[in-house]
N, C-alpha and C positions, 0 to 999 in steps of 0.2 A: 430400688430406684423407682419412684413413681413417674408415671407418664406426664410430661409437661405439656401445657396447651400449645398447639401449633400456631405460632405467630407469624408464619411465613406469608408473604403476599406475592401475588403474581406481578412480574415486571416484564413487559414486552421486550423481546430481543431486538425486534425492528418494529417501528411504529410510524407509519406515514412515509416510508421510502417510496418515492414516486420518480422514476427515471426511465429514459429511453436511450438505448445505445444504437448508433447508426451503423450502416454498412461502411466498411473501410475506415474504421475508427478504433483507436485504442482509448478506452474509457477507464479511468482510474478511480478506485475507492480508497480513500485514506481516512484515518481517524484513530482515536486512542484505543488501547486494548479494551475489549468488551463493548465497543461502540456498535457492533452489528455487521461489520464488513463480511466476515466469513459466513455468518448466518445468512446474509443476503445472497451470497454465492451459492450456498447449499440449497436455498429455496429455489433459485433459478435453475439449478442443476437437477431438481426434482428429488434431492436426497432428504429434504425436509418439506413437509406439507404445511403451508401457511394456515393459521387459524381464520384469517380473513384476508380479503384482497384478491388480486388477480395477477397472474404471471403469463406473459405471452412470448413465445419463442418462434420467430419466423412465421408469425400468423397462427401458431398453434397454441391453444389453451393448455399450458403446461400442468395446471392443476387437474383439469378434467381428463387430459390425454397425455400423461407423463411419458409413456412408452414412445409415442409419436414424436414428442418434443425432444427426446434424447437422441433421435436420429440426426438432429441438427446441431448437437452439442459435442464439443470436446472439452473434457474437464481435467485439470491438474490440481488435485487437492492432496496434500500429504507429501508432495514432492518425491524424494528418492525412496520413501517408504512404500510407494504405490507400485513398485516393480519387484519381481522375484529375484533375489540375489543369487540363487543357486541355478538359475537359467542364464543362457547367453542373452545378449541383447536381441538377436534375431529370434531365439526361442520365446522370449517374452512377447514379442510382437506377434508371433505365430499363435501363441496361446490366446492373446486378447482378440486377434482377428477371428478366431473360432467362436469366442464368446459373443462377438458383435455380429456373427452370422454373415461375414463377408463372403462373397463368391470365391470358392477355392481357386478358380483359375486366375482371379485378379489378385489374390493375396500376395504371392511372391513379388509382383511388380510394385504393389503399394508399399510393401515393407522396404523394398530397395529404395523407393522414392523418399519415404519419410526419414529413413536413416541418412540419406544424402542431405536432405533438408536440414537436419539437426547436426550434421557433420560427425556422424558416428559410423559411417559405412566401413571405414577401415578397422573398426573395433567391434563389428557386428557379431563376430563369433567368439568374443571373449566373454567370460562369465561376468555378470553384473556386479558380483562382489569384488571384482578387480577394478571396477570403474571408480573414478573420483566422484565426490559428491556432485560436482557440476555435470559430469557425464551421466550420472543416474538421473539428474533433473532433466537433462536433455532427452534421455530415453523416455521419461514420463511424458514429455511434450510430444515425442514421436508416437507414443501410444494414443494420445489424445487426437492426433492428426490422421490416424488410420481410417476413420470413417469419412474423411474429407468434410469436416463439419463447417457450417457457415459461421458458427459462433464458438469462440474459445473462452473458457472461464479459467483464469490462472490465479490461484490463491497464494500470494506471497512467493512467487516462483524463484526469486533470487535470495530468499532467506537462507543464511548459512553458507553462501557462496563467497569465494575470494573475489576481489575486484575484477580480475581478468575474466573469470567464468561468468560473473554477473553481467559484465558488459557484453560478452558474447551472446548471452541469452536475451539481453535487451535488443541487440541487433537482429536476432531471429524474430522477436516480436514485431519489430518494425517491418521486416520482410513479409511476415504473415499479413500484416495490415495492407501492405502494398499489393499483395497477391489477391486481396479481396475479402479477407476474413474480418469479422467483427470481433474485437478482443476486449474482454473485461478483466481487469487486473486489480488485485488488492496489494497494497504495499505499505510498509512503515517508513520507507525511504523517500523523503520529500524530493530530493534531487532526482531520484529515479522517475518519480511521477512527472516532474518538470521536463525531463529529457524525453520521455517515451509517450506520454499521454496527450491526446488531442484535447480532451476535456477531463475534468476532475470533479468528483463530488466528495465533499468533506462530510463524513457521517459522525454524529456525536449523539450519544444516548438514544440510539435507534432511529434517529431522524436525519434527513439530509439538511445540514446546517447551511451549506453554500454549494453552488454548482456553477462551473464556468470553465473557460480555457485557463491555462496557467497565467496568461497575461491579465485576463479579466480578474482573476482571484487576487493577484498581487496588487491590483489597484484598490482593493478593499482596505489595505493597510495605508493609513493616512501619513505616509512618510516617503521620502526619497532615498533615505539610507537607514541602515540599521547598525548600531554599535554594540559589540559584545565586550563588556567591561569586567575585568577580574581585579578584585581588590581584597585587602585585609582590613577588618574593622578594628578599632581600638577596643571596643566592647560591644556586646549585643544591645545595650541600652541605646546606643546612638544610631542603630539601624534605621528606625522610623524617621529620625531627624534628617539623616542623609538622604533617604528616599524623597522626603518632602522637598529638600533643596534641589535634588536632581530633577524632580517633577516640574520645576519652574521653567526649565529650558528643554526638556525632552519628555516623551511618554515612556514610562517604565512598563514595558510589555510583559516582562517576566523577570523573576529573580529567584535565586536559590542560595541558601546559607548553610554551610557546614562548619560548625564551630565559629571561628572568627573569619573564615574564608567565605567570600560572597561573589556571586556572579550576577550581572544584570544585563538584560537585553533592552536597549533603548531605541525607540523610533524617533528619527530626527526629521524635523521639518526643513524645507529649503532655507539656506542661509544661516543655519545655526553653526556658530564657531564652537565646536564641542570641547576641545582639549582645555583651553583656558578656564572655562566655566566648570568643567569637571574637576580639574586640579584645585580650583578655589573651593568647591564644595567638599572635596575630600579633606583638604587641609583644615577647613573650618570644623570638621567633625572627627578629626584624628584618624582618618582612614588612609591607607597606603595603596596607591594604584599599582597593580602588577602587570597589567596589559590591557590594551584597547585595540580591537579589530573593527574597522568600519568597512561595510560591504553593501551592495545593493539589496533591495528587498527580495526575499526568496519565498517559496511555498512553505518553508519551515516557519517563517514569520506569520504567514496566513494561518497555518495550523494552530500556532500558539494563540493568535488573536481570536480565532473562531471557537476554539474549544476551551478557552479560559473559564474557570468557575465563575458563575454569575452572568455569563454571556447570554443574552436573550436568544431564545430559540426561534 
């Protein structure tokens, strides 16, 4: 096998991400897979060194002085994998307290406090391998809180959690904000970003595509309601004709086709009488409507609009 020429090209993981997170704020990073969310968190956490640009944490140049910057940071990356399963919850925290060079006299009190904060005090002496996924995630959060950091970086903290565990962790994030922490969180869950975050940045292809409060971002979608339509096509040939007909009374924000089954997301302007016009368009092109759900605009709709192929950066 002869060596082939190297045709690879450099692609920046993050390119022009410019943001500032305030005190007592939960700031969300959302975006498609590979958009640069986790890379951004790792750069702020001093785990990756940027090739250019600047990072400042609580007034400290994190690129020039990463060790000093880390004193202000609590980081949860990797979730439940970032604790030792063969140690108890308390032993995990004792181990990390030693790594952080916490004063020995203060360590027991701090461990007691963070275990209480994440609601694990009654299970502190159980082995982490006996914890549920949600409990191990909360133990990771307790580890991040040991240094009493001003800034918390949480990379998809609710990933893999059941709804009850996820909601419990979200409530803890809100309490941390109210206690004075600055929290930066990445998530794929648009409903979570809407519920928890004070401001949200949509990152796409390594850049901040949009930034604002959830309410401000929703106003970017030029619609008052969104319809999710499920239907069955007569044949694939009529797909484009149906879209053209629907496009006369609604904006087709997204569509997916699996065989003859299709789903469309429609943005509706005020006053549009959707059902009669949709039924008429479907009948004209031989499609059968299987369901229509109409709901207010959400961050999910903003995400689809901002990250759609061909969207101007």
